[in-house]
C-alpha positions as CSV (number, residue, x, y, z in Angstrom):
1,M,-0.2,0.0,-0.1
2,R,1.5,3.5,-0.9
3,V,0.4,6.2,1.0
4,H,0.8,10.3,0.4
5,V,0.9,12.2,3.5
6,I,0.6,15.7,2.9
7,S,0.5,18.2,5.6
8,D,0.2,21.7,6.6
9,M,1.1,23.7,9.7
10,E,-1.9,25.5,11.3
11,G,-3.7,22.4,12.3
12,V,-1.1,21.1,14.6
13,A,-2.1,20.6,18.3
14,G,-0.3,23.3,20.4
15,I,-0.1,25.8,17.6
16,V,-2.4,28.8,17.9
17,K,-0.2,31.9,17.0
18,V,1.2,33.3,13.6
19,E,4.5,33.2,15.3
20,Q,4.5,29.7,15.5
21,V,4.1,29.1,11.8
22,A,6.3,32.0,10.3
23,G,9.7,31.3,9.1
24,G,12.4,33.2,11.0
25,E,10.3,33.8,14.2
26,A,11.6,32.7,17.7
27,M,8.4,30.5,18.2
28,F,8.9,29.0,14.8
29,E,11.2,26.3,16.2
30,E,8.6,25.0,18.6
31,G,6.2,24.9,15.9
32,R,8.3,22.9,13.6
33,R,8.8,20.2,16.0
34,L,5.2,20.1,17.2
35,Y,4.5,19.6,13.1
36,T,7.1,17.1,12.5
37,E,5.7,14.9,15.4
38,E,2.3,15.0,14.0
39,I,3.3,14.1,10.5
40,N,5.1,11.0,12.4
41,A,2.0,9.8,14.0
42,A,0.5,9.6,10.7
43,V,3.3,7.6,9.4
44,R,3.4,5.4,12.3
45,G,-0.4,4.8,12.0
46,A,0.1,4.1,8.0
47,R,2.7,1.8,8.6
48,S,0.7,-0.3,11.3
49,A,-1.8,-0.3,8.8
50,G,0.0,-1.9,6.0
51,A,1.8,0.9,4.1
52,T,4.8,-0.3,2.2
53,E,5.8,2.9,0.8
54,I,5.2,6.4,2.4
55,V,6.1,9.9,1.1
56,V,5.3,13.0,3.2
57,M,4.9,16.5,1.0
58,D,5.2,19.4,3.6
59,C,2.9,22.0,2.3
60,H,3.2,24.9,4.4
61,G,4.6,28.1,3.2
62,A,6.4,29.6,5.9
63,G,8.4,32.4,4.2
64,K,12.0,32.6,3.6
65,G,14.0,29.3,2.9
66,W,11.3,27.4,5.0
67,S,8.5,27.4,2.7
68,F,7.5,23.9,1.7
69,N,10.6,22.8,4.1
70,S,9.2,23.5,7.5
71,L,9.5,19.9,9.3
72,V,12.7,18.8,11.2
73,P,14.3,16.4,8.9
74,D,16.2,15.1,11.9
75,L,13.1,14.2,13.6
76,L,11.1,12.6,11.0
77,D,10.1,8.6,11.2
78,P,12.7,6.9,9.3
79,G,9.8,4.8,7.8
80,C,9.0,7.5,5.2
81,E,10.7,9.7,2.5
82,Y,9.7,13.4,2.1
83,V,9.5,15.9,-0.6
84,V,10.7,19.5,-0.5
85,Q,8.9,21.7,-3.3
86,Q,9.9,24.9,-4.8
87,Q,6.0,25.6,-5.3
88,W,2.8,24.2,-3.6
89,T,1.0,21.6,-6.0
90,E,4.2,21.5,-8.0
91,Y,5.1,17.7,-7.0
92,T,2.9,15.2,-8.6
93,G,5.3,12.3,-9.1
94,F,4.0,10.0,-6.2
95,L,0.4,10.3,-7.4
96,E,1.3,9.8,-11.0
97,E,3.3,6.6,-10.3
98,G,0.0,5.4,-8.5
99,C,-0.7,6.0,-5.0
100,D,-3.5,4.1,-2.8
101,A,-4.5,6.8,-0.5
102,A,-4.0,10.3,0.7
103,L,-3.6,11.5,4.4
104,L,-4.2,15.5,4.9
105,V,-2.4,16.4,8.3
106,A,-2.7,19.4,10.4
107,M,-5.3,21.2,7.8
108,H,-7.0,24.6,8.5
109,A,-10.3,26.1,7.6
110,R,-10.9,28.0,4.7
111,A,-10.9,31.9,4.7
112,G,-13.8,33.4,6.6
113,T,-14.3,30.5,8.9
114,A,-15.2,32.0,12.2
115,D,-14.0,29.3,14.5
116,G,-11.3,28.3,12.3
117,V,-7.7,28.9,13.7
118,M,-5.7,30.8,11.3
119,N,-8.4,30.5,8.6
120,H,-7.2,31.3,5.1
121,T,-7.2,30.3,1.9
122,V,-3.7,29.8,-0.2
123,S,-2.7,33.4,1.2
124,G,-4.0,35.3,3.9
125,Q,-2.7,38.5,2.3
126,V,-3.9,37.9,-1.3
127,W,-7.0,35.5,-1.7
128,Q,-10.2,35.8,-0.5
129,N,-12.5,33.2,-1.6
130,L,-12.1,30.0,-4.0
131,W,-14.5,27.8,-6.0
132,F,-14.6,25.0,-8.1
133,N,-17.5,24.5,-10.1
134,G,-19.4,27.0,-8.0
135,T,-18.5,25.1,-4.7
136,L,-16.7,27.1,-2.2
137,V,-13.5,25.2,-0.8
138,G,-10.4,25.7,0.9
139,E,-7.0,24.2,0.8
140,T,-8.6,20.7,1.7
141,G,-10.3,21.1,-1.6
142,I,-7.3,22.1,-3.4
143,N,-5.3,19.1,-2.0
144,A,-8.2,16.2,-2.3
145,A,-8.6,17.8,-6.1
146,L,-5.2,17.2,-6.9
147,C,-4.9,13.5,-5.4
148,G,-8.2,12.9,-7.2
149,T,-6.9,13.9,-10.7
150,W,-4.7,10.4,-10.4
151,G,-7.6,8.5,-8.7
152,C,-6.1,8.7,-5.1
153,P,-8.6,9.1,-2.4
154,V,-8.2,11.5,0.6
155,L,-9.1,9.2,3.4
156,L,-8.1,11.2,6.6
157,V,-7.9,14.9,7.7
158,T,-6.6,16.2,10.9
159,G,-6.6,19.7,12.3
160,D,-9.3,21.9,14.1
161,R,-12.9,21.2,14.1
162,A,-13.4,23.8,11.5
163,A,-11.1,21.9,9.4
164,C,-12.5,18.6,9.9
165,R,-16.1,20.3,9.5
166,E,-15.2,21.6,6.3
167,A,-13.6,18.2,5.0
168,R,-16.5,16.2,5.9
169,A,-18.9,18.6,4.1
170,L,-16.6,18.2,1.1
171,L,-15.6,14.6,0.9
172,G,-18.5,12.8,2.7
173,D,-19.1,11.1,5.9
174,G,-16.9,8.1,5.1
175,L,-13.9,10.2,5.8
176,T,-12.0,9.9,8.9
177,T,-11.1,13.0,10.8
178,V,-9.0,13.8,13.9
179,E,-9.9,16.8,16.1
180,V,-7.1,18.4,17.8
181,K,-8.3,21.8,18.9
182,Q,-11.6,23.9,18.9
183,G,-11.2,27.4,17.4
184,L,-12.4,30.0,19.6
185,G,-11.3,32.6,16.9
186,S,-8.4,33.0,14.2
187,Q,-5.4,33.0,17.1
188,S,-7.5,31.5,19.9
189,A,-8.5,27.8,20.7
190,R,-8.9,24.9,23.3
191,L,-6.5,22.1,22.5
192,I,-5.7,18.5,23.0
193,P,-2.1,18.3,24.6
194,P,0.2,17.4,21.8
195,V,1.2,13.8,23.1
196,R,-2.4,12.8,23.2
197,A,-3.2,14.6,20.0
198,R,-0.6,11.9,18.1
199,E,-1.9,9.0,19.8
200,L,-5.6,10.0,18.2
201,I,-3.5,11.0,14.5
202,E,-1.9,7.4,14.6
203,E,-5.1,5.7,15.4
204,G,-7.0,7.9,13.0
205,A,-4.7,6.9,10.5
206,R,-4.6,3.2,11.1
207,R,-8.4,3.2,11.0
208,A,-8.8,5.4,7.7
209,L,-6.7,2.9,5.9
210,A,-8.5,-0.2,6.9
211,D,-11.3,0.7,4.3
212,L,-9.3,2.3,0.9
213,G,-13.1,2.6,-0.4
214,A,-14.3,4.5,2.1
215,V,-13.9,7.8,0.3
216,P,-14.0,8.2,-3.4
217,P,-11.2,10.2,-5.3
218,Y,-12.5,14.0,-5.3
219,D,-13.2,15.4,-8.7
220,P,-14.8,18.9,-8.7
221,G,-16.1,18.0,-12.3
222,K,-15.9,17.9,-15.7
223,P,-15.3,20.7,-17.4
224,C,-14.2,22.6,-14.6
225,E,-14.1,26.3,-13.6
226,I,-12.1,27.7,-11.0
227,R,-13.2,31.0,-9.8
228,V,-10.9,33.1,-7.3
229,E,-11.9,36.1,-5.5
230,Y,-8.7,38.3,-4.5
231,K,-8.3,40.9,-1.7
232,T,-7.0,43.3,-4.2
233,T,-6.5,44.0,-7.8
234,A,-2.7,43.2,-8.2
235,A,-3.0,39.4,-8.6
236,P,-5.3,39.5,-11.5
237,A,-3.7,41.9,-13.1
238,E,-0.7,40.0,-13.2
239,L,-2.7,37.0,-14.8
240,R,-4.5,38.9,-17.6
241,F,-2.3,37.8,-20.5
242,R,-2.5,34.0,-19.2
243,S,-4.4,31.8,-21.9
244,G,-7.6,30.4,-20.6
245,V,-7.8,33.1,-17.9
246,E,-10.5,35.5,-17.7
247,I,-10.9,38.6,-15.3
248,P,-14.7,39.2,-15.1
249,E,-14.2,41.8,-12.3
250,P,-11.2,43.9,-11.2
251,R,-10.7,41.1,-8.3
252,T,-11.7,37.9,-9.6
253,V,-10.0,35.6,-12.0
254,V,-11.6,32.7,-13.8
255,S,-10.1,29.6,-15.3
256,R,-12.0,27.2,-17.2
257,A,-10.9,23.8,-18.9
258,D,-11.9,20.1,-19.9
259,D,-10.8,19.2,-16.0
260,W,-9.7,20.7,-12.9
261,W,-6.0,19.9,-13.2
262,S,-5.8,21.7,-16.5
263,A,-7.7,24.6,-15.3
264,W,-5.7,24.7,-12.0
265,R,-2.2,24.9,-14.2
266,Q,-3.5,27.8,-16.3
267,F,-3.5,30.3,-13.7
268,F,-1.4,28.7,-10.7
269,L,1.6,27.2,-11.9
């Protein structure tokens, strides 16, 4: 069984403040350790479920040299391999080779979710809203669509209560979720201690992988329209000459194609 662990940082138990996820901040080193240990918990759970190959993909843009490189390599479970990307959604090799399941670790809720800890979509400074064929989604939706492009189902999502709720609404009740904290605001939460959270994640991964058919691979639909509402006009202006991209309003970009991956690549990569 081949398992992709795709991770972000804001959904980790013990992480509540921006300074814990921003590269170069004093608290970032603590955040990195907490982050890596939750990834390890998912890896242990996958191995106990029978995974023979596990690839971890760090999807946290921390800034500076830590973007997509935020985990601590020396602390990483030796039973996996890991990927460092230059840009998010750049690496697809493991999916293209054939992957049985994906586990999304430490996810956060989409922008505008009142009880979502550090809620945002892609860039808290630039992006406002994102839709796939009219469905409002966040980063869980992006990761699920990326995996679904190659027929890989997302079977587990961990993070705060809001992220888990969002994931179940999108992917269905067959999804296994692990709540490690309850958001009280964008930078406040009631949390499970990290050691206990890791136990829950390990068990959640093992349980999720017991039924590879519990959740179908996510496909936003064909053809696919991706609509992004930005906070300012700067980003759409930079995309005005991209083939297949329309700017119906000064802060909105629309990309249409035969499938999600083609529509995504037209404007994001």
